[in-house]
N, C-alpha and C positions, 0 to 999 in steps of 0.2 A: 323892222329900220334899225339900223345903228348909225349915231352920227358922232362925228368927229367933232370933239370942243380941245382946244389951246387956252391959255391962260396965261400971262406975264410974260409975255414973250417967248413963248414955248417951252417956259419952265417947268409948267403943269399941263398933263395933255392926257385925256380921257376919251372913254368911248363910253357912250349914253345907248339905254337899248328898254323896251318896257316887257313885263311879265304880265300874269294876271293877280301878282300881288304888288305892282306897280313898276312908278320909273326907277332906275340903279342909273351909276355913271360906275366905272372901274377904270385905274388909272395909275399912275406917276407923279409923286412930287417932287422934282428935283433939290437938291441943296438948296436954301435959304430961307428966308423966312417972307411969310404971305399975310395976305387978311382978306380972309373970304366974307361974301352976307349972303344970307338966305331968304328965300322968298317962300319954303317951305320947311317943314320938321326934317333934319338932316341925323340919319347915322351914319355916323364915320367908321367905318372897321379898317383897321390897321390888316395889310395882309403881307406884309413881309416888309423890315425896316423898323424907324422908331418916328413918333410926332413927338413935338412939345408943342402944348394947345393951351392958350391961354383963352379960355370958355368966357362966356357972355355971364356980366356980375361978380367974375373971379378977380381974386388979387393974385395968386397965385398960379404960375406954370404948373401944366399938367405934363407927365411921361405916359404915353400910349405905343407899346411894342405889339408885335404882332401875335393878333389871337384878340388884342385889345379894341375896345372901339369906345365912343362917346358920343353925345347926342347935342344938338344945337336946334333950338326953338326956332319957326320960321321970322324971318323980317329982323334979324339979329345978324352979328359979326362975333367973326371969332379968328383969331391969329394960329399962324402952325408956323413951328421952325424944324428943319426936313438938316440932319449932318450930312446924311447919303442919302441918293435914290430912296425912295418910297412908295411901295405901293398901296392903292387904300380902294374898299370898295364902297361907294357912297349908296347910301337906300333913302329917296324921298317918299316921307310917310306921310 
């Protein structure tokens, strides 16, 4: 089954699905700054575009472009900035 997710008044939308490897979402983040919370470990892959991320415990923003990824532990929060629509794949492990 595919689940439709929408956050921040529609500025972030994703489709969630389950495979043998686990749960994932694929979506698009529109331009803007957002703060997300995690309930489980997340691996965020940038598919197209670019995300600037302030990861838990870090003082400096990091930039992740297409083909790059970052990880966030469970029960944490992180911020991202997108300057243009950005596609992503988020794996929950």
